[in-house]
N, C-alpha and C positions, 0 to 999 in steps of 0.2 A: 548367657539370653538373655540375662536383668540389666545387664550394660547397654546390651546391644538395644533394650526398650525403655533403658532411659533416655537414651541418643534420640532414637525413634520422637518421644516426647516431647522432646525441648525441642525436637525439631518442627514437630506439628505445632507447637504452641508459639513459638518464631513466625513460621509462615503466618499463623492467624493473627497475630501482634502487629503483623506490619512495620515494626521499628525497623527493619533492616533489610537492605534489597534479599528477595528471592535466591538470588544465585549465590550473594555471600553466606546466606542460611544455610545452604546446599553446600556450597565448599566448605564451612565449619563444620557440617555432618560428616562430610567424608573424612577429614582429617580426622576428628574424633575416632572415628572407627580402626583408622590406621594407629594412633595414640595409643587407644585401648588394647591393641593386638587382635583386633577381630579379626582383621583381614593384612594379607602382606602386602607390599609395597607394590606388586604389581597387580595384585587386586585392587586396592585402594584408587589408581589410574586407567583401570581397564576402561573407565567410560568413555576417555578421550578420545579411545581408538577405536571406539564401538562405528558399526556400519549406519546408527540409526540417528547419531549427533553429526557425522559427517554429511546424510543425506540431507537432515533438516537445514544444517547450516546453506548447506546447496541449493533449498528451495528458497530461502529468504529471499536469495540473490534473483531468481528465476521471475518472482513475484514484484522485483521490484524491478528489473527489465518489463513487465507488463506493464507497470506505473510509470516507468519517464516513458516507456512510448505511447501512453494517450490510449492503452484501452480500457484501465477500469473509468478512467475518465469520460472517457466517450460513453461505455454502459453505463455510469450511474448518469449522465445528461439525457442518454433513450430511454433509461426507464420513469424518470421526472415527464419529459416529453410524454412519453404514452401515456401518462395520468390523467392528462388532460385537465389536469385542475382540481379533479373530482378526488377528496378526500378517502375519502372509504378505497376506492380504486388505486390509488396512491400508498396505501396502507399496504394492499397485497401485493402491489411491485415491487417496492422496497423490500417486504420482507423475501418476495421469491427473488429478486433481483441481486440481494446482499446473501442469499444461500447459494445460488448459481455459479457467485464469482468467486465465492468462498472456499468452492470446491478444488480450484485450480492458482488462487492467490491466497497466501495467510490470511486467518482471520481479522487479523489485526489492519494489514493493507486496503480491505476489503472494508471496513467499518472505517479506516480514515478516507478513501477514494468518496465513500457514497455519504459523510458528516456531512459536509458542508452541503452538496446539491439536494440533501433532503432536509435540509433547513430553510433553505430556501423557498426549496418546493412547500415545504410547511405552510409559511407564509402566502405564496402565492396563492394557495388550495384554499386557504382562510380559514387553516388548522393549526394548531400548536406542535410545536418540537415534539414537545412531552405525549403526543401522539404518534408516533413514529418510531424514534430513535432505539425505544426497546425494542421491538420487531428486528430494527437493523442489526442489533448486538447478537439476539437470540437467533436470529436468520442465520446472522453467519456462522454463529455456533452448530446449528443445523444442517446448514453447507456442509461442514469440513467431513460430515457423515459418508457423503456422494463417494468419493475416490480416499483410494489409499494414500494418497499425498494429502489428502484435504487439512488434516491436522495431525497434529505429532501424536498423539495416541493412537492414533491407526497403524501407524508406522512401526511403534511398538510394543504394540501386541501380535503386529504380524511379524516382528522381528525374533519377537520369543519363541515362537511358533517353531520357527525356523531354527531357533538356538538349541529348542528343546528336543527336535528329530522329526517334527511332523510338516507338513505343507504350510509356506505363507496365504495370506488371501492374497487373489489379484485386484489388478488396479480399480476395477468396477466393480466388486464382490458386496463393497461396502453401500452401492445402491441398494441395491435388495431390503434393507432395512431401512436407507438413508432417503430413500426417494417417500416411504409410506410414512416416515417422521415431520418430512417437510410439508407433505401434501396435508399433514396433521397440523401443521404450527398454520397453515395459511388460513387452512378452514375456522379455527382456534381465533385467530385474531381477525377476521373477517365475520363471525358471527359473534361472538362473544367477549376474546379478550380487547377487544378495542373499546366496550365498555369498564376494562377495569383500569386502565392506561390512564395516570390523573392528566389534570389539566393546570401544570405550569408554567406559565410566563417568565421566559428568559431576556435577559437583554444580550446574553452573548454570541453574539452574529458574527458566523465563520464568515474567514477572508476566501472568497471565490475571484477566481480569476476576470470571470464577466464583467462582476460587479466592479474589481478594483479599476480593470481596462474603461470601462465606459464612465467613472467616477474622474478619471486621468483625461478621459476626451474631452469632457464637458470646463473641468476645473483650470486644465491648461490649453484649450484651443486647440488639440493635437491636429484636429483636420483639416486647421487653416495651413493654407501657405505648403500643400502636399499636391505633388504632382503625379501622373505617369507620361512617360513621352515614349515614344518611337522611335528607335534611330532608322532612318528609313536609307535608298539604296544611294544616294546623293550627299550622304553624311559624313566629312572626314574623322568622326569618331571610328568607324568601320576600323577593323582588325585593330585599333590602339589600346593601349590601355589607360586605365585611368589616373595612374598616378603622373600620366603626358602632359596633362591639361590643369592640373591645380584648381579645380574648382573652384574649391572655398576660398582660396587666397583671390583669382581674379573672376571670380563671378558670384561670389559668395553665396552657393548652390552648395549640396550636401546633397552628395548619391545614397540611398540608404537602403535598397534593394533592386538588382536586376535577374529577371524572368527570362530565361533563353527560350527564344523561340524558336530557332532551326540550330540543336544540339550538333557536334562535329561527328562524322560518320559511325567514330567508335561508340557511343555514346545512343544512347534506345531514341529514339523517333517522340520523345517525351518533353512536355515543359520542365526545362528546370529551372529552380531557383539558387541565386548568391543571394544571400539572405545579408551578410554583412560584408559586400564589395570593397577590396582593398587595393592599395596600389598597382600591385600587379594583374589586377583582374581586366581580363581584355572583354573588350566590347565588340559583337558583331552585328551584323545586319537582321533588320527585324526584333533586334532584342530590346524589350521594355522597361528603362531606367524608372524607380521612383525616388525622383527627389522630394528636396526641401528648402523655401528658401521664399524670399519677398517675390509678390509677383511681377517685378517689372524686372526684377534680375534673371526668372526663368525666360520670362517672353524675349529676353535680349539671345539668352543659350537656346531656344528654339528657334531663333530666326538664324543665328552663327554658323548652328548646325546642321539647317534641317532638318529640325525633327520634329514629328507628331504628337498630336498630345491626343490622351485616351483618358475619357473623362473616370474621374475618381470618386465615388459616391460616397458621400460625408456620412453614411450610414454607419452606428458602433461596428455591427457587426461585422463590416466591411470593412473596417481598419484595424477591426482586431483581426482578421485572417491575414491582412497586409503585413502589418508590424510584427505578430511574435506566433509562435510555433514550436516545435519540441524543443528544436536549438535554443533558438532567438527567443528572449523574453524581453518584458520591462519591470521596472520597479520604480519606486519616488526616495527620490536623495534629497538628503537638505544641509547645506553648507554652514557648519560651526565656526564661530569667532577665529579661531586657531588655524582654522583650515588653509592652506598654500593657494586654495582658489580664490581667496578674496583680495578683491583689487584687479585680478587680471580680466581681459576684455576675451569676449570669446563669442563666435557667432552659433548660433543655434543651428545643431544639425554637427558641430564639431565634434569630432573622431579624440580620444582621447588618446596617446601614442601607447602609452604602458599598458595599456589593457584592451585596448579597441572597442570599447565601452562609448555608445555617441549621446549626447548632449539634446535629446530631441525637443523638451520643451518644457522653458523656465515659466516661475512664478513669482513675483515678489508681494508679501502683505494680501496674499489671496488674487492677489492680478494678474493674469498672463503678462508676458512676457516678448517681443518678438525683435527678428534684428540682432546685433551685435550687443551684448550685454555685457557691462560692467558689473562683479561679480560681487553680492556683499555679502556680509554673514546673517545668514536668516533664509536664504533666498533658496528654493526647493526645484526641484527638475527632476522633468522625468528622463530617463536614462534608457536605454536602449543597447543590446549585445546579448553575447554568449551567457548562457543561464549562469557556467561557471565561473564567466568573465565578473559579471555582475557580483554573484558571490561573494568572491575575492577580491570586488572594490577595496573593501575598508583596512587590508595587509597590504595595499601597495600606497593608498594613500589617506592618511591619518584625520582625525578631525573629521568626520564624515558619518553621517547618519542615515544608514539604509531601513525605509519602511519597510514590516512585513518581514517575510521569509522568500526570496526569492525560488529557493529548494521546493520550500513547500508551494508556490505558484507554480514553477514548472509542472510539477505531477498534474494540477488540474488542465493543461492542455489537453482538448479533445483533437486535433487535426492530427489524422496519423500521415506516416513519413513511411519512406521505405525502412528505417529501422521498424518499424510497426510489427512490419509483414515477418522483417526477421525472428522478431519474438514471440510473434505468433507460430511460426513455423517452428521453433525452440520447443515450444510449448506442445505442442504436437507432436513432435519426433518423441520428446519425452515419454509422453504419453504410449507411442508403440513401443519403446521398447522397455516398457514397464507394460505393456501387457501381451506382447509378445514374449517377452522373459528372454528378452536375446542378449541384456545385461543385468548384474546384478544391481537394486534399486540407488544402491551410493554411486555408485559409477557411472549408472544414467540420469544422474541428477548432476554430478560433477562435470561431465560432458558437456551437458546443455547449459548448467552454470558457466562454462568455459566460452561458449559460444557466445552469450550473450555479452561478456565482455571482449572479448576480441573482436566481436563485430561492432560494439561502442553501445549497445541498446543500455547498456549498464557501463560507464564508464569504471575503466577499473580503478580508477582512487576514490570510487565511491562505493564499490561493490563491496568491500569490509563493512562501510556506513549502514547498508543496508540491509546488512545482518543483525536480530535482536541479540546479541551474544548473549542478554542475560537471560533468555531460554535456552539458548544451547549452551550457557557455561552450568545453569541448573540443572537437564534434563542429562548433563555427563557427570557431575558431579552426584547426581542422586541415583546412578543406575548402579555406583556399588552400593547402596542399602540393600536394593533388592539384592542381591549377591551375597548381603550380610545378611540379610532373613532364609536364604536358602543354607547358608552354611553353619549357622550355629542353630537352624528347626524351628526359627519364630515360625517363619511362612508353613512350614509343615502341620503346627501345632495350629495354626488361622486355620489352613484348608480342613486340619483334624475336624476342629470344634464345626466348623460349618458344616460337613457331611454327617456329624455327628447329630446334630440340631435340626437340618433340613436337608438332609440325603435320604435317609432313610422317609420321607413323605414321598418327596419326587425330585428326579431331577430340576424339574421344573421350578420345586421350591427352594431350590439351591441357587439357580439362577439368580432369583427374588432377593435372597440375600448376597449376592456379589455387587448385584446391582444397586442394593442400598447403600451398603457401605460404601462403595464405591462413589455413587451421590452424594453421601454425607460429606466424603473426604472432598470431594471437587468442590464443594461451595465456599469453601477455605484456602485450600491448597492447587496452585496452580494442577491443570487438569494433564503436564505433562509428567510430573511429581508422581498425581494419583494412580497414572496408566502403570507408570514404571513400579508403583508398591504393592499394586493390587494384581498385574500380571502372573508373577510367580506365586500369588495364593491360589489364584485362579486353576490354574497348570496341575497344581498339586490336588487342589480340590478335585478335581474331573479324573485325576489319575486313581485318588483311593476310591473313587465312584466306582471307574471303569467304564467312563465313559467317554466322549469325544471332549476334548477342551473347546475347540471350535463355537459353540455358542455360548459359552461364558467368557470367552475372548471377545466375544462382538459384544457382551453385553457390558463387556469393561470400556469397552472404547466409544458404545453410546454412552454410560452412567458418565464417565468421564468429559463427555461434553454438554454435560445438563446443570452448568453453574446455574442456574436461574433466580434463586433465592438473594446471591448476593451480591453487592457491587463489585465484591475485591477477587469473586470466585475464576475470572479469566478480566485477561487486559481490555477486549471489547468492550463488556457492563460498566468498566472505569472510565473507560474513554467518554461515551456517550451520557454518563451522570450530570456533568457541570453544565453540556452542552443542551439536553434537556429538561433541566433543574431539579432531577429527581431525590428523592430520598429513599432509602436505605428498606422501610416498609413499600414503597414501591414497587420493588423487586421481588418481595413475599408476595402481593396482592396478585400481580401477574405472572408470575415465574412460576408459581404451588400448581395451580391446574395444567400447566403445563407440562410439569416435571411428572405430573400423575399419570397425564397421557402419554406422555412416553415410556412411562413405567408398566403400564396397562397392554402397549403396544409392542415394549419389547417383548413380555412374557408373553404372547399370543405370536408374533410373526418369526421370533430367531427359533424358536425350537421345529418351526414347520419349516424352514429353508433349510436351518444347520442342524440335523438331526442328533439326540444324544446318544 
C-alpha cells in the first residue's frame, strides 16, 4: 500500500504544481502503477476501454456539432439581447444561460461560446467583464449537474455504480439536485455575489465576428459595388452555366452568391442558396445573383442579359447576412514581400483557382482599392470562401498572413442552416436513447457522434480536433488509480476511516465528510480525476455503513463540480481569468460563499431525495 500512497501523493503534487500537462501526469502515474507491480498490464490499460472514456470522447464531438452549426452562438446572442443593456439583468441571464447550455454542451464549449458575447455585452451595458465572467464560469460548472452527460463526473459516478452492481442514474436525475443549486447560484449572484465581484479593467477585447465584419465593411468599403440581380424570363442566362459566360474576363463582374427562387421539383419548395457559385453552377429563371463590379460594368450586364435590379441595403447586418453563414466566411489576408501574388494584376471578386477563395475587397495603406489591382507587398485583402478553404489557404500559398482564426470565427456565426436542425435532432435523439435506456450510454453517444460526422455537422477531418484529448487521456489514465486504490485496500482504509470518524454520528455526517474531501481535491485537481479517486471510496464507505451508495455518489458529483476557490480547478475558471483580469484571491472571495451554500444545500436536499 505504501508505494501506491507515494505514487498518489506525487501525482496530486504534480497536478497542483502544474508544471506538466495533466494528461502527462496521469500517464506517468498509470505507468508507475505497472512498473511497481501494483497492477497487471491488462489492469493498467483498462481505462482506455472503459465506456466512460468512450462516451466522453463522443460527447465532445456532439458538442462540437452544436457549436459549428450555430446553436451556441445563437443562444449567446439571445441571452445578451434579452438583457437589454441592464447590467444586473445581464448578470442573471449569462449565469442562467451558461448553466442551461452546459447541461448539453461541454462546460469548456459553453464558456468558449459565451465569453466573447459576454465581454461585448458588458461594455455595451456600461459594466466591466470582471463583473460577469466568473458567473459564466461558475454557471457552466453548475449547469453540468442538470443532466447525466452535463459533466464527466456525473458519468463517472453513474458508471461506478453500475460496475459495482447498483443501478446507475437516469439522464435527468441529476437535475433533482442541479436545479436547486442553479437557483441558489442565480440568487447568490443577483443579491450578494455581484458585490464581491471585482472591478478590473482589461484591454483584452475578444474577436467577435460581428465586430470584425463591421470593421471590414467600413475599412474596405465592402458594400460598394455590390448588387443583387434577378434573372428575368427573357434573359439568355436561363438554363446556362456561369462558366459559359466568363463574367470576370468579359464583363469585369464576379458572381458571388446565387439564391434559387424556384428549385427543381425534386427539391423542397424553399429558397436555396449557392454560396460560392462555380463554373458548373446552372442559372434558372427567377434566380437572384449577387455580383460585385464597377457600376458601369454591372449596368452593361443588366442591359445585355435583361436582368432586374433588387436593392441591396448597405446596412452592416444586412451585408453580413449576404456574405457569411455556417459554410462560407470571411477573413483578412496580408501579402508579404515574398508572396507569389506580388506583381500580379487581379480584379476584385477574383477567385483563387486552387482554393476557390474569393478576393472580395482590398486596401493599401489603409485606403480601399477598386477595380483591377496590381498587387504589392503589404496589400491587405478581405477574402471570402468556405471556412475550411480559408483556414487551409496558407498551406496552398506560402508567405501569406491570415489575420485571426477562421476556425474560431466560424463558430460565432449565429445563422441556422439545415445542418443546424440535424445537430439539434441528433442531440434530442441521444437524450431519448439515454432517457428510455434504449442503448448503453457509450453506444448512444457514439451513434450520435457518427450522425454528426456523416451529416457534415462536424467535418470528419475536424472531428478529432473537437475532442479535448487532454481530458480524455487523463480520465483513461486515472481510472487505473481508482482500481489500484481498491486492489491494495487503500480505498477500503479511507472508507473505514471516514465511517469510523463520521458514520457513527449519522450518514449525513459521512456525506459531509465525503463532500468536503472531494471539494478539497477538486480545487486543484481536474474534476474528472477527483471523481475517479473518490467514487470507490464513497461506495466502500456506504457498504461498510450498510446504506445506499447513491446519496454519497451524488455528493461526489456535486462536490467535484465546486472548483470555485481557484483558477486552476477547472478549464472554465482558467479561460475567464485573463479576459476578466482576475487574481487568485478573486476566486476565493466569490467562490467561498457559493461553495458553502452548495455544501449546506447538498446536505439538506440529497438525503431527502436519495434516502440512505
